[in-house]
C-alpha positions in Angstrom: -7.6 -12.9 75.3 -10.3 -15.3 74.0 -9.8 -18.7 72.7 -10.9 -17.9 69.5 -8.2 -15.3 69.3 -5.3 -17.3 70.8 -5.8 -19.8 68.2 -5.4 -17.2 65.3 -2.4 -15.8 66.7 -1.1 -19.2 67.0 -1.8 -20.1 63.6 -0.1 -16.7 62.3 2.9 -17.7 64.3 2.9 -21.2 62.6 2.6 -20.1 59.2 5.8 -19.8 56.8 7.2 -16.8 55.5 6.5 -15.7 52.2 8.7 -16.8 49.3 11.1 -13.9 48.3 9.7 -11.7 45.5 11.0 -12.9 41.8 13.2 -10.8 40.2 12.1 -9.2 36.7 12.2 -11.2 33.9 14.8 -11.0 31.5 14.0 -9.4 28.2 12.6 -11.9 25.6 14.6 -11.1 22.6 14.6 -13.0 19.5 16.5 -16.2 19.7 20.0 -16.2 17.6 20.2 -19.1 15.3 22.7 -21.6 16.0 26.1 -21.5 14.1 26.4 -23.3 11.2 22.2 -23.4 10.8 21.9 -21.2 7.7 24.7 -23.1 5.8 22.2 -26.5 6.4 19.4 -24.9 4.7 20.0 -26.4 1.4 20.0 -30.0 2.8 17.6 -32.7 1.7 16.0 -34.8 4.3 16.7 -32.4 7.2 14.4 -31.2 9.8 15.6 -27.8 9.5 12.7 -26.7 7.5 9.8 -27.9 9.7 12.2 -26.0 12.4 11.8 -22.8 10.2 8.2 -23.0 9.5 7.7 -22.9 13.5 10.1 -20.3 14.4 9.9 -18.0 11.4 7.9 -15.3 13.5 10.7 -14.9 15.8 13.7 -15.4 13.4 15.2 -12.2 12.8 15.3 -10.7 9.4 19.0 -10.8 8.6 20.8 -10.5 5.7 23.0 -13.5 6.8 19.5 -15.6 6.5 18.6 -14.5 3.4 21.5 -15.5 1.2 21.4 -19.4 2.3 17.7 -19.2 1.5 18.2 -17.8 -1.7 20.4 -21.0 -2.4 17.3 -23.1 -0.7 15.3 -22.1 -3.6 17.6 -24.2 -6.1 17.2 -27.3 -3.8 16.3 -30.6 -5.1 13.7 -31.2 -2.6 10.5 -29.4 -3.1 9.8 -29.0 0.7 12.8 -27.3 1.1 12.3 -24.7 -2.0 8.9 -23.9 -0.6 9.7 -23.5 3.0 12.5 -21.0 1.7 9.7 -19.0 -0.2 7.7 -18.8 3.0 10.7 -17.9 5.1 11.7 -15.2 2.6 8.0 -14.0 2.4 7.4 -13.9 6.3 10.5 -12.0 7.3 10.4 -9.8 3.8 13.9 -10.7 2.7 12.5 -11.0 -0.8 11.5 -9.4 -3.8 9.3 -9.4 -7.0 12.4 -10.1 -9.5 13.2 -13.0 -7.0 10.0 -14.8 -6.5 9.3 -14.4 -10.2 12.2 -17.3 -10.5 9.9 -19.6 -8.9 7.0 -19.1 -10.9 7.9 -22.0 -13.4 9.0 -24.8 -10.4 7.9 -28.3 -11.2 6.2 -28.7 -7.8 2.8 -27.4 -7.7 2.8 -26.7 -3.9 6.3 -24.2 -4.7 3.9 -22.2 -7.3 1.3 -21.8 -5.0 3.6 -20.6 -2.2 5.4 -18.3 -5.0 2.0 -16.7 -5.4 1.4 -15.7 -1.5 5.2 -14.3 -1.8 4.5 -12.5 -5.2 1.1 -11.1 -3.0 3.4 -10.0 -0.2 5.3 -7.7 -2.6 2.4 -6.8 -4.4 3.3 -7.7 -7.7 0.3 -7.9 -9.7 1.7 -7.6 -13.3 3.5 -11.2 -12.5 0.7 -12.6 -10.6 -1.6 -12.2 -13.9 1.1 -13.5 -15.9 0.4 -16.9 -13.9 -3.6 -17.0 -14.7 -2.4 -19.9 -17.3 -0.7 -22.3 -14.9 -1.7 -25.6 -15.8 -2.3 -26.4 -12.3 -5.8 -25.6 -10.9 -4.5 -25.2 -7.5 -2.3 -22.2 -8.5 -4.6 -20.4 -10.7 -7.3 -20.6 -7.8 -4.4 -19.2 -5.9 -3.7 -16.8 -8.4 -7.4 -15.4 -8.1 -7.6 -15.1 -4.6 -4.4 -13.5 -4.6 -5.3 -10.8 -7.5 -8.2 -9.9 -5.0 -5.1 -9.3 -1.7 -3.2 -6.7 -3.6 -3.1 -3.3 -2.3 -4.8 -1.9 -5.1 -6.8 -4.6 -6.9 -8.6 -4.5 -10.0 -11.0 -6.7 -12.1 -9.1 -6.9 -15.5 -6.3 -9.7 -14.3 -9.5 -11.7 -13.5 -11.0 -11.9 -17.0 -9.0 -15.2 -18.2 -9.9 -16.9 -14.9 -13.7 -16.0 -15.4 -13.4 -18.1 -18.3 -11.5 -20.8 -17.0 -12.7 -24.6 -17.9 -12.4 -25.7 -14.2 -15.2 -24.7 -12.3 -13.5 -24.2 -8.6 -11.2 -21.3 -10.9 -14.2 -19.7 -12.1 -15.9 -19.7 -8.5 -12.4 -18.2 -6.9 -12.1 -15.5 -10.0 -15.9 -14.6 -9.2 -15.6 -14.4 -5.8 -12.4 -12.2 -5.8 -14.5 -9.1 -7.8 -16.4 -8.8 -4.6 -12.8 -7.2 -3.4 -12.0 -5.9 -6.7 -15.0 -4.3 -7.8 -17.7 -5.6 -10.3 -17.9 -3.0 -13.3 -21.0 -3.1 -15.4 -19.2 -4.5 -17.9 -18.6 -8.0 -15.7 -22.0 -7.6 -14.4 -23.3 -9.9 -17.5 -21.0 -12.6 -17.3 -21.4 -12.8 -13.3 -25.2 -12.7 -13.6 -25.2 -15.8 -16.1 -22.8 -17.4 -13.6 -25.7 -17.8 -11.6 -27.0 -20.2 -13.4 -24.2 -22.2 -13.7 -24.5 -26.2 -13.0 -21.3 -25.7 -10.2 -22.8 -24.8 -7.0 -19.2 -23.2 -6.2 -19.6 -20.8 -9.3 -22.9 -19.7 -8.3 -21.8 -19.0 -4.8 -19.2 -16.9 -6.3 -21.1 -15.3 -8.6 -23.6 -14.1 -5.5 -20.6 -12.9 -3.5 -19.6 -11.1 -6.6 -22.7 -9.2 -6.9 -21.9 -7.6 -3.6 -19.7 -5.3 -5.0 -21.8 -4.5 -8.5 -24.4 -1.6 -9.3 -27.5 -2.4 -7.5 -29.7 -2.2 -10.6 -28.7 -5.7 -12.1 -27.3 -7.1 -8.9 -30.9 -7.0 -6.4 -33.0 -8.8 -9.0 -30.5 -11.4 -9.9 -29.7 -11.7 -6.1 -33.4 -11.8 -5.5 -33.8 -14.9 -7.3 -30.6 -16.5 -6.1 -32.4 -16.5 -2.8 -34.1 -19.6 -4.1 -31.1 -21.5 -5.1 -31.3 -25.2 -4.1 -28.0 -25.0 -2.5 -27.8 -23.4 0.9 -24.4 -22.2 0.5 -25.4 -19.8 -2.6 -28.6 -18.9 -0.6 -26.3 -17.5 2.2 -23.9 -15.9 -0.3 -27.2 -14.3 -1.9 -28.2 -13.1 1.5 -24.8 -11.4 2.3 -24.5 -9.8 -0.7 -27.9 -8.1 -0.3 -26.9 -6.9 2.8 -24.5 -4.5 0.7 -27.6 -3.1 -1.0 -29.9 -2.2 1.6 -30.2 1.3 0.4 -32.6 0.0 -2.4 -36.0 -1.1 -1.5 -36.0 -3.9 -3.8 -33.1 -5.6 -1.8 -34.9 -5.1 1.5 -38.2 -6.5 0.0 -36.2 -9.5 -1.1 -34.5 -10.1 2.3 -38.0 -9.9 3.9 -38.8 -13.0 2.3 -40.3 -16.2 4.0 -37.3 -18.1 5.5 -39.7 -21.1 6.2 -40.9 -21.8 2.7 -40.8 -25.3 1.8 -37.8 -26.0 -0.5 -37.1 -22.5 -0.7 -34.5 -20.3 1.4 -35.3 -17.1 1.8 -33.7 -15.1 4.5 -35.9 -12.8 6.5 -34.8 -9.4 7.7 -37.1 -6.9 9.0 -36.6 -3.4 8.4 -37.3 -0.6 10.8 -38.2 3.1 10.4 -35.6 5.1 11.7 -36.6 9.0 10.9 -39.0 8.0 8.0 -36.0 6.2 6.4 -35.9 2.5 6.4 -32.3 1.3 7.8 -30.5 -2.3 8.2 -29.0 -2.7 11.8 -26.6 -5.5 13.6 -29.9 -7.2 14.2 -31.0 -7.6 10.8 -27.8 -9.0 9.8 -28.1 -11.5 12.6 -31.5 -12.4 11.6 -30.2 -13.0 7.9 -27.2 -15.3 9.7 -30.1 -17.0 11.3 -32.3 -17.6 8.4 -29.4 -18.9 6.7 -28.8 -21.6 9.1 -32.5 -22.8 9.1 -32.5 -23.2 5.6 -29.6 -25.8 5.9 
């Protein structure tokens, strides 16, 4: 036996034995709430609302939890009321009739959480009734919520399209991208591209992604020269929905380096005699939109 081999054998003898294999991990289940925890929900100044927000994803959807949460909706503390709404929504323990009670809550934050809860149960009619809420934050949430229901439609957004607050109008216009932008709405959307607020112009460009190409492409081509980068980016992304038309491809093929302007450049390819936009074109549009910042 050589000296090197003898050294290896000696090293193996001195090596400590491998630790015993660990047993199987116990099954992880939903943690049970501590005794009496449900009964403390309606209190004021307690840390339990914060704990519920952190643990809501693992709490069991038990009937025993729903009852005190409903009671908590009448708490004097708006944080408790908002937490109760969030927990009821996340655990799917509420319904439209229950959430409708808090649409008139004096706290703006609670009403915003109510909108999210109504979206979770697809209560479009109740959401449409909240378009006249005195709070801008609530109306913005309503506009976004109406586009997130299972069967969104543009009709409930009509009052918000004429809202005096530009952020509400912007949210309503952007929502048309999800609900659809029928020809009856196209005129309003195109007119919004000249709004003084850039948020409204960006929302209008986004809305035209779901409009008919005849009025949309020409309006979006003009929006590529908007002085605001966010509007130009929204126009680029909206035009990518109309690339089946030559006018949209020509607009996307503009010069991205023109001083003071922002024209996204997307080069078309020929495939079996037809021009088509591929993923590389999308990346080109995004790169161009970054260059114009």
